[in-house]
Structures are given as structure tokens and as C-alpha cells.
C-alpha positions as a printed Julia matrix, in Angstrom:
330×3 Matrix{Float64}:
  -92.27  50.08   11.17
  -93.4   48.54    7.85
  -96.42  50.41    6.49
  -96.45  48.89    3.01
  -97.53  45.35    2.35
  -94.39  43.26    1.75
  -94.11  40.43   -0.74
  -91.26  38.02   -1.52
  -91.06  36.88   -5.16
  -88.71  34.02   -5.92
  -87.48  33.56   -9.48
  -87.7   37.35   -9.62
  -85.21  37.77  -12.47
  -86.97  35.29  -14.7
  -89.62  35.88  -17.36
  -92.72  35.55  -15.22
  -91.11  36.63  -11.95
  -89.94  39.95  -13.36
  -93.36  40.79  -14.67
  -94.85  39.95  -11.27
  -92.33  42.26   -9.64
  -93.53  45.01  -11.97
  -97.14  44.38  -11.11
  -96.69  44.43   -7.34
  -94.47  47.55   -7.53
  -97.29  49.18   -9.48
  -99.74  48.13   -6.72
  -97.48  49.95   -4.15
  -96.07  46.83   -2.45
  -92.59  46.58   -1.01
  -91.14  43.85   -3.23
  -88.31  41.57   -2.22
  -86.91  39.74   -5.25
  -84.89  36.58   -4.93
  -83.12  34.53   -7.65
  -80.02  32.41   -7.99
  -79.69  33.53  -11.64
  -79.29  29.99  -13.03
  -81.85  30.82  -15.7
  -82.87  34.33  -14.63
  -81.29  37.51  -15.9
  -80.68  40.72  -13.92
  -81.45  42.73  -17.05
  -85.13  41.81  -16.5
  -85.23  43.73  -13.22
  -82.47  46.34  -13.59
  -85.12  49.07  -13.94
  -86.32  48.18  -10.43
  -82.98  48.11   -8.63
  -82.95  51.87   -8.04
  -86.42  51.94   -6.44
  -86.82  52.43   -2.68
  -89.55  49.76   -2.49
  -87.54  47.02   -4.19
  -84.61  44.94   -2.98
  -82.93  41.92   -4.48
  -81.23  38.89   -2.94
  -78.98  36.65   -5.03
  -79.88  33.45   -3.3
  -80.74  29.8    -4.01
  -84.03  28.88   -2.27
  -82.98  25.25   -1.96
  -80.83  26.61    0.91
  -82.35  28.12    4.08
  -84.44  31.19    3.29
  -84.93  34.12    5.65
  -85.95  37.71    5.21
  -85.87  40.25    8.04
  -89.06  41.95    9.23
  -92.63  41.18    8.46
  -93.76  39.39    5.28
  -97.34  39.45    4.06
  -97.12  37.37    0.88
  -94.79  34.98   -0.95
  -94.88  34.1    -4.66
  -92.77  30.99   -5.33
  -91.74  31.17   -8.99
  -88.19  29.8    -8.7
  -87.77  26.91  -11.11
  -86.36  26.09  -14.51
  -89.39  26.07  -16.84
  -88.12  25.12  -20.3
  -87.03  21.73  -21.53
  -83.59  22.97  -22.56
  -83.01  24.03  -18.91
  -84.49  21.21  -16.88
  -82.9   18.59  -19.08
  -79.52  20.22  -18.36
  -80.1   20.68  -14.66
  -82.42  17.86  -13.61
  -81.21  17.63  -10.01
  -81.59  21.34   -9.39
  -85.05  21.23  -10.97
  -86.13  18.53   -8.54
  -84.52  20.33   -5.59
  -86.2   23.67   -6.19
  -89.59  21.93   -6.44
  -89.01  19.96   -3.24
  -86.43  21.54   -0.92
  -87.1   25.06   -2.23
  -90.84  24.72   -1.78
  -90.31  23.24    1.73
  -88.12  26.16    2.74
  -90.61  28.76    1.48
  -93.58  27.07    3.04
  -91.65  27.05    6.3
  -90.99  30.8     5.86
  -94.66  31.42    5.18
  -95.51  29.5     8.37
  -92.96  31.49   10.41
  -94.11  34.86    9.04
  -97.79  33.99    8.92
  -97.7   34.97    5.23
  -99.94  33.78    2.44
  -97.98  31.86   -0.2
  -98.84  31.22   -3.86
  -96.79  28.56   -5.63
  -96.39  28.33   -9.36
  -97.31  24.94  -10.69
  -97.73  24.05  -14.34
  -99.96  22.39  -16.93
  -97.2   19.79  -17.16
  -98.7   18.09  -14.05
 -101.26  16.76  -16.55
  -98.48  15.11  -18.63
  -99.57  13.91  -22.02
 -103.29  14.2   -21.31
 -105.97  11.71  -22.24
 -108.68  14.37  -22.07
 -108.96  17.81  -23.67
 -109.34  20.49  -22.36
 -107.72  19.71  -19.0
 -109.81  20.53  -15.9
 -108.21  20.78  -12.5
 -109.87  17.51  -11.42
 -107.85  15.56  -14.05
 -105.03  13.66  -12.34
 -102.78  13.47  -15.37
 -100.86  10.97  -17.47
  -97.25  11.45  -16.42
  -94.15   9.28  -16.89
  -92.22   9.81  -13.61
  -88.98   8.32  -14.98
  -89.03   9.84  -18.47
  -86.86  12.83  -19.44
  -89.61  15.29  -18.54
  -90.31  13.59  -15.23
  -87.83  15.77  -13.31
  -89.99  18.81  -14.04
  -93.4   17.19  -14.0
  -92.86  15.33  -10.72
  -91.14  18.29   -9.06
  -94.27  20.3    -9.67
  -96.62  17.5    -8.61
  -94.63  17.07   -5.36
  -94.71  20.84   -4.91
  -98.49  20.81   -5.02
  -98.71  17.92   -2.55
  -96.3   19.67   -0.13
  -98.25  22.91   -0.42
 -101.56  21.25    0.38
  -99.97  19.38    3.32
  -98.8   22.68    4.83
 -102.24  24.12    4.25
 -104.0   21.14    5.88
 -101.57  20.33    8.7
 -100.05  23.75    9.56
 -102.98  25.92    8.45
 -100.74  27.99    6.19
 -102.67  30.19    3.75
 -101.74  28.72    0.35
 -102.7   29.16   -3.26
 -101.66  27.05   -6.3
 -101.69  28.27   -9.9
 -101.32  25.83  -12.82
  -99.75  27.88  -15.58
 -100.28  27.05  -19.22
  -98.06  28.19  -22.1
  -97.3   31.88  -21.6
  -95.37  34.31  -23.78
  -94.32  37.93  -24.01
  -91.33  40.26  -23.61
  -88.39  39.0   -21.51
  -88.67  35.41  -22.67
  -85.29  33.99  -23.45
  -85.07  33.75  -27.22
  -83.3   30.4   -27.15
  -84.87  28.67  -24.15
  -86.2   25.75  -26.2
  -89.91  26.61  -26.02
  -91.82  26.68  -29.28
  -92.75  30.38  -29.48
  -89.3   31.95  -28.96
  -87.74  29.11  -30.98
  -89.97  29.87  -33.99
  -89.47  33.63  -33.76
  -85.74  33.28  -33.28
  -85.45  31.02  -36.33
  -87.55  33.42  -38.39
  -85.45  36.42  -37.42
  -82.27  34.56  -38.29
  -83.65  33.41  -41.62
  -83.72  29.71  -40.63
  -86.39  27.15  -41.4
  -88.79  26.57  -38.52
  -88.22  23.28  -36.72
  -91.4   21.36  -35.98
  -91.19  18.26  -33.84
  -93.59  15.45  -34.78
  -96.26  16.01  -37.44
  -97.14  19.46  -36.11
 -100.69  18.42  -35.23
 -100.05  18.54  -31.5
 -101.67  21.55  -29.89
 -100.76  24.38  -27.51
 -102.67  27.31  -26.03
 -100.75  30.56  -25.65
 -101.55  33.19  -22.99
 -100.02  36.66  -23.1
  -98.01  37.47  -19.97
 -100.12  40.47  -18.88
 -103.24  38.3   -18.85
 -101.46  35.62  -16.85
 -100.21  38.11  -14.25
 -103.71  39.48  -13.79
 -105.02  35.94  -13.16
 -102.26  35.22  -10.63
 -102.96  38.55   -8.88
 -106.63  37.74   -8.54
 -105.93  34.19   -7.34
 -103.54  35.4    -4.65
 -106.24  37.62   -3.11
 -109.06  35.11   -3.56
 -110.23  32.57   -0.96
 -109.64  29.6    -3.27
 -107.05  27.09   -2.02
 -107.31  24.26   -4.56
 -105.13  24.28   -7.72
 -106.48  26.59  -10.46
 -105.72  26.68  -14.19
 -104.65  30.04  -15.61
 -104.14  30.11  -19.37
 -105.74  30.82  -22.7
 -108.15  28.19  -24.0
 -107.64  29.31  -27.61
 -106.0   26.1   -28.92
 -103.85  25.92  -32.04
 -101.75  23.23  -33.7
  -97.99  23.72  -33.81
  -98.13  23.68  -37.62
 -100.74  26.39  -37.73
  -98.78  28.37  -35.21
  -95.67  28.14  -37.36
  -97.66  29.5   -40.3
  -98.76  32.43  -38.13
  -95.14  33.18  -37.22
  -94.06  33.12  -40.85
  -96.89  35.52  -41.75
  -96.1   37.8   -38.77
  -92.4   38.05  -39.54
  -92.84  38.37  -43.33
  -90.22  35.69  -43.89
  -90.3   32.95  -46.49
  -89.0   30.04  -44.42
  -90.47  26.61  -44.68
  -91.13  24.2   -41.82
  -88.93  21.15  -41.4
  -90.1   18.18  -39.36
  -88.12  16.18  -36.83
  -89.02  13.28  -34.5
  -91.23  14.12  -31.52
  -89.32  14.14  -28.21
  -90.2   11.48  -25.63
  -93.4   12.13  -23.67
  -94.05  15.44  -25.47
  -97.71  16.37  -24.81
 -100.04  15.93  -27.83
 -102.64  18.32  -26.48
 -102.54  21.32  -24.2
 -105.6   23.41  -23.5
 -106.85  24.71  -20.13
 -110.34  24.41  -18.87
 -110.7   27.82  -17.17
 -114.28  27.5   -15.94
 -113.1   27.9   -12.34
 -111.06  31.02  -13.08
 -114.04  32.54  -14.88
 -116.47  31.76  -12.09
 -114.34  32.34   -9.01
 -111.95  35.09  -10.16
 -114.03  36.71  -12.88
 -110.92  36.25  -15.02
 -110.34  35.31  -18.62
 -107.65  36.35  -21.1
 -108.24  39.65  -22.92
 -105.26  39.99  -25.26
 -105.59  38.21  -28.59
 -102.76  36.06  -29.92
 -102.32  38.4   -32.88
 -101.86  41.4   -30.6
  -99.61  39.62  -28.13
  -97.42  38.09  -30.84
  -96.89  41.5   -32.43
  -95.64  42.96  -29.15
  -93.42  39.93  -28.51
  -91.95  39.96  -31.98
  -91.03  43.65  -31.66
  -89.36  42.86  -28.35
  -87.29  40.06  -29.84
  -86.27  42.19  -32.82
  -84.98  44.84  -30.46
  -82.51  42.43  -28.76
  -78.78  42.81  -29.37
  -77.56  40.95  -32.44
  -75.34  38.68  -30.37
  -78.35  37.32  -28.46
  -80.38  36.77  -31.6
  -77.62  34.97  -33.48
  -76.4   32.55  -30.9
  -77.75  30.46  -28.05
  -76.83  31.81  -24.63
  -74.73  29.2   -22.81
  -74.61  29.03  -19.04
  -72.41  26.8   -16.89
  -74.89  24.58  -15.11
  -72.41  21.98  -13.87
  -71.8   23.56  -10.46
  -75.52  23.22   -9.69
  -75.56  19.41  -10.17
  -75.52  18.55   -6.5
């Protein structure tokens, strides 16, 4: 009955999820998107809604998940991913990493589907070593403000490996480092959209701490390629996917000012609790096992992203989008 390979992508209306939907549509899969739209936006996938090989379910994966018919693959990307979100909805963040992951692993077991779960570089916490290899166990404060996200992802990895070991489910785990590109929310609290948004609005760039902490930015197309290769590989342990080109926040702010042609200065504010001082992936495994490494330079990727942000409606650029999160605090 079903001739095409069928894939379920949770968090489908989000930044990464929507790009993954595009990629698998391009690869001639039948794509089932699922999102509760807490942080996702239907505008990210509206171009797919008319396609015969795409369907969308408005559903919260922390509740029972079922899809009719066969299912070959699952990509679990449902989760708040920015501090401004998971600090507002800490309970839902923990639930999607635990109950949501449990439900989807159960679905994978039932359907005999391969599942790839999206973990994060935040499992390393504020690292004591740099770059961070997959063998590093991390330096995480489980009861700090970031703990709801960090520990949700760490639990998610443990649950995934348990299903792989005990139930023999085919699982993959990707640890995603800072990623950027079109469809990011301009005001989601992450450094890149925050800087570009402030520059477009003519505001000074807000730097937390002394600006010497580092990040490594990977363009979304490169990340999607790495995830695609990992899904179809035989590797079951967690794998870093990100760009090892490390830069300080201060240097990055200077790049944004140069890119936008603005004359803002940087203003410095206290560093948030448990904010990582270093973030750089060791991608030796991705290079060796997947034959993958990022191809798009930061200069090229930033130019595309800046043009996207400039094209947004004025109302989005000039104000923070507010959502009512209270009903999700269960």
C-alpha cells in the first residue's frame, strides 16, 4: 500500500524540524510532521501543506503518539531549544525530553522504525575541556536554571540507549551544537538572532559577561546533511554535529556590526548562571564515520541569514513575539 519510505518528524514546525521536512521531501519520502506549536510556527511549513507526500498533525508528543500505517523512520526534534523558552516552560521542557521521548521510542518499537533523537551540546554543560568529544561526560548543574533543558536531554539519551539495548530498537543520537539560518525566531534569546535583531533595530548589542566566552556556529544546511548521514549510518552512540570554527562572543558581535553596516556599540551585562564559557565540537567521529564536515563558511551563512531576517515583517522585527505558555505548565 505504502510505496514511499515514511518518516515522522516531531517539532516539524520549528527551525530545525522544518528544514528536515524540506530535506526528506526532496529525497522523495512521505513526511508526517508533528508539532504542538508551543514554539513552532506553521509559517515554516506552509509551503509543504499542499503537497501529496506531506501531512501535519497538531499534537503534543508528551501525550500518546500514534500514526496509521507503516513507519520507517522517526526524527524526534520536539523540544524548546532556546533559554527564553525553556526558562518560561520548564515543566514542558522536562516532559518532552522524558515522556515525549518515551512515547516516540515506544512508537518506534511498535512500528519497527529507526529513530534518531536530537540531543544537544548542552549535555556537556559548562565544559572543563575544549573541544568537547563525545566521551566527555559533562559539567552540568542539575538544579540550576538551565538544568531543565540539560537534564531533559541527558535523560533522553539514557532512555534512547536503554531502548536500543533492552528492546533492540534501532536508535541514533545527534548532539547538536549552535546552529543558525533562515526560520530562526528573531527574538528567541539565542545570541545570533539577538545580535542581528538588535542591529536591524538600531540598538546596541547586548553581550553577557566579558564577551570572551566562545561559541561555534554551524549553518543549518550543513547540520541537516550531517543528521541525514547519521540516520542512515550504522553508528548508535551519540555523535557531535557542529562547526568546530570557534569564535568569542565579542568577536562575533564585531562581525555582526560589520555585516549589517551599523554603528552600534556593545554593552556588557552580567553573565547568566551556568552559562557555558566554551562551546566547540570535536567532530573527529563525524569526519571518520560519516565523511561529514561543514562546508558553508560563517561569512556566507551569516549573509543568507541576515537577508532572511531583513525580509521579515516589520512587526516581527520590532517587537518580541509573546506566546501564552501558562496552559502548558502541567
